N, C-alpha and C positions, 0 to 999 in steps of 0.2 A: 657310537659312530667313530670310525677311524679318518683321522685328518692326516692329509699327505702333506709333504715338506712345503713351507711358505715357498712361491715361487722367486725368483730372483728379481730384484728392482734397482734400478739406478737411484741415486740419491734423492731425485725429485719424485720418487714414489712410481715412475712409470715401469712398468715390467717388460722384459727383454722379449723381444721376438724371437720366432723360431731362428730365424736366419742368425740374429745376434748370440743366440744360447749357442748355437754350432759353430761360430766363428770363435766366440770365446773358448769353447770346449776345444777346439784344433789349436788354438795359441798356447793354451796351459800344458795340453799334451805335448805340444812340439818342444815347449822349453823344459819340461821336466825330460823327454828324451834327451836334450842336451845337455841337462845337467848331469843324467846318468854316464851319458859318453864322456863327459868332461872328467867324472870323478874316475870312471875306468882308467882314463887315460892318466889322470894323476897318479892312481896306484900301480897301472903296470909300467908307467913310463910312454912317453910319446912314440918311440918307435916300436917298442913292444906291442902297443896298442894297434898302431898301424899295420902291423903285420899280422896281428889277430883278424883285424878286419878284413883284410885280403884272405885269410883263411877261411874265414866267415864265408864271404863272397864266393870262394871255390865251392865250398859245401853245398851252398844253395844251388848253383850252377849245376854240381855232380848229381844232386838230389833229382832236379827237374829232369836233367837228361836222362837218369836210370830208370825214372819212372815213365817217362813218356817214350822212351826210345827202346829200352831194353825190355825184354819179356820172353817168355819161353817160346823156342822155334818150335814150329809144328812136327809133331814126330821125336822131340828130344826126350831123352830120359835121363836116368841117374848114371847110365853107364857112359852116357856121351851125346853129344850134339845129334842132330838128324843128319841121314844120309842128304849129300848137297850140300853140306858145310863146306866152303871153300878153304877156310882156315884149317879145318880139321883133316881135309884132304891133304894139305901140305904137311902138317903135324905127323900123320899117320906115315909118310912117305920118308921123312927126316929120322922119327925114331926106328923105322925099319931099316935105316942105312941108306935108303934110296936117295942120296942128294940130286945126284944129276936128275931122278924122276921128279922130284919136288921142284927142281929149278925150270922144268919143262910146265909149270902150271902159270908161269908168271912170263906176262908180254915183253917182248923186247924194249930196252928203256924203263921198266918199271921201277917203281921208286918206293922207299920204304924211309918213313919219317918218324922218330919219337922224339915226343915231347914231356917235358916234366915241369909243372910250375911256371909255364910260360916260356921256358928254354928248351931250345933244340938239344935234346942229348946225343941223337944219333940221326945221320943221314946218310942213307944205302941205298944205291943203284946199280944197275948194269953188271959187270964181274964182280961186284963184291957183294952180290947177294947171297952166293953159294957159302960165303964166309959166315953171313949173318944166318943162315940155316942152320950152320954147324954149331952156331955159339948161342945162336938163341932159339930157334926155332925148335931145340931138342929139348928144351927146358920150359915148355908151354903146356899148359892144361887149360882148355875151355871148360868155363862153368856152365853147365849143359842148361842151367836153368835161366841163364841170362844171355841167349844169344837170339837176334832178332832178325828178320828175313830182308828183303827187297824193302829199300826205303828213298825214293828219289835216285839220285847218283850213288849214293852208298850201298852197294849190295848186300854187304854183310856187316852187322855190328855184335862184337861179342866182347864180354867181359871175361878177360883170360888171367889166371895166376901164372907168374914168370919166377924162374930162379935165375934170372940172369945178372941179379946184383950181387951175388955172393962175394966179389972182390970189394963191395962197400959193407960188409959184414951184414948185408939184410938177405935173410934167407929165402923168403918168397916176397913178392909184391904184387899188386892187381893193376891192370891196366885194361883200357878199352882198345880194342882193336877194330877198324872201319876199313873194309876192304872194298873197292871199286873194281868190278870185272866187266870185261869187254869182250865179247865173242869167245866166252869160256878162258879167258886169261886174266889172271890178276893184272891189273894196270898200276894200282897204287895201295899201299897200305897206310894208315895214318894211326900211330901209337900214342896214347894221351895215359899216362899214368893218374891213378885215381887220387883225391887231395890225401888221404890217409898215406898213400905210400909216397907221395909228393913230400909230406912232410918229413918222413925218416928220410928221402933221398937228399934234401935239404938241411937236414941234421948231419948226415954222412959226410956232405960235401956243401958248406956253406955257399960256394958259387952256383949252386943250382937250387938255394931257398926261393920260396914264393918271390914274386915280384909285385911290389904293394900296388893294388887297385886305387890305393887312395895318393894322393900326392904328398911329398915329404912337406911337413909342416900341417899335415890335418889333426894329428893328435895335438899338438899346441893350440890349432884353431878351437878344438872342442874344450879346451881349459878355459882360453878367453870368453868363449861364447856362452859356457856355462856360470862365469862369473858376472858377465854384464848383461844379459838377457833378463834374468829374475828380478832384477831391481827395474829393468825398463816397464816388465809386464806390472809389477806393482805399482808403479807410478802411473801407468796408464789407467788401471783398475779403479772403480768407485769405491771411494774411502769404505763402504761399509762391507765391503768385499774383501779388503786386504788381510784381514785376519785369517780368514778360513784360506784364502789362496796362499798366504806365508806357510801355514802349516802343511798344506800340500807341497809347496816349492821345497821346503825345507826335509818333510819326511819321507818323500819319493828317493831322494838320492841315498839318504841313511839306509832304507830299506833295500835299496839297489846294492849297495857296499856290503850290508849283510849278506845278502846272497852270493855276491862275489866271493866274500871270504869264504863262505861255505862249499862253494865250487870249487875252491883252489886247494882245500884241505886235503886231499888226495894226492895232489901233485907232489912227486917224490922230491922235487927240488922246493917245494912249498911256493916257489915263485914271488914276485915282488910283495904281493898282498900278503902272502902269510909271513913274510919277513917283517912287515910293518906291525905285526899284531903281538903282543906281547906273549913272550914264550910261557908265561904261567897260565895264560888266558888258554892258549893253544893246548897245554899239558892238560888242562881240565876237560876240555872239549874230546880230546882222544880218549883220555880216561874214561870219561862218562859213557862216551859211544862203546869202548870195548869192555865196560862193566855191564852194561845192557846186553849186548850179544852174550855174553856168558851167562849172565843171570837168565836169559828168556832162551837159552839154548839155540841161539843164533850160529851163523857160520862160524866155526872156528879158526876158519883162515882169515875171515874179515876180521874176527876179535883180536886175531894175533897180530895182525898188521896195525890196528888202532893202538894196541899198547906199546908196539915198537915205535910208532910214531910218539906216542907219550912219552917215552922215555927219551926221543932226540931233543924233547923240551924240558926235560928233568932239571931241578935246580938244586936238587938235595940229595942224600944218599935215601932219605926215606922215599921219594918220588921214583928212584931207580928201582929199589924193592919192591914199591907196590907194582910197577909196570912188569918185574921180572915175575911177581904172583900172577899177573894177568895172561902174561905169553905162557907160563906153565900151565895154567887152568885151562887155557884154549888148546894146547897141545894134547893133555890129559882127555878133554871132550873129544878130540879128534881120533882116539885112540892111536896116538904116534903117527898119524898120516903124513905119508912122505911128501905131500905136497905143501903142509905147513912146513917142515923142515927147511923145504927148496926155497920159499918164499922168504921166511925169516933168515935164512944164511944170504940169500941175495941184499937184503936191507943190512945185515951184519957187515957186509964186504964194504959198503959204502958207507956206512952209518959213524956217527960220532962216538968218542969213547962211552959216553953213557948209555947207548944205544948196546954196544959190543958188552959192556958189563951187564946189562939187564938180560942179553940173551944169553951169556954164560951162567949166570946165576937162575934162570930158568931151567939149565939142565939140557940145553941146545949145545953140541959141540960141533962148529963150523970149520972144515978144513981149509 
């Protein structure tokens, strides 16, 4: 006969009601969440933590928008959007050299506003529209499978790839175009860059970086809350629960910290989390992953990257030699694939002396 876990009881022997169990579960979950956020704020630093929260919020908002507002336009194909796309009509005329014809598709007083990370990047109207058509309209490509038709006042919504940011060394970026059309004329276009493109733009131009959705001091507040609330919860809990509760409150942040370390191991800069971990430990992790990929005939490119990262944490000539052998093995398994050469040389260019030594000893010569 199987016996289930004993029900939680107060010190006087009274069992918890359903409402009390739910309340305690929510309280413990909330405090554990605050502990995890506080730990991340410590490891990343409060300012970087706040920026990460902002980016996460933007990604969530974008995901909701993408899956609720964007979808195939009726009649769209891999060759382009369906007939009737107002934006495609503009693009077609611009690319054929008919700027005047493209301008006739806009209503008098039409406005084009471009936003990124909460900032206004560009605002164009009236006589400035032909210039916009020449410089921006000519480098737009609609993603045919992500064009939606009429929806309220927004007549057309399209996910677009643009080459307008090459002056920032960004070859292509993605943006959402929302067009409002009245009596067959475009009244307004609102352009919003996607979160991934927004991050690229913010890195290229810090003045256009994401506007924090959390108030300044949010990261520090998480650290304080994570340090104070667990003790309050333990003090309020019946004495017979405190040991188990303490295990949960201590174990959950350690688990979250371990996951955070794993999540940032592939960061080329290693980030704040990677930097506080001993180099010997990181060398062992990357060397293990590289050896497993080579032994199990995994991706040669991934194996080479892991061994290069191991080399960046080398502490002795033996460590460097082992990393060089791992890189050479990955290269040999790839059949001297050019992609492996390109990736390893990209890491070589920005690598430490130990990385560069390991790559040279592996037989890869980067110009």
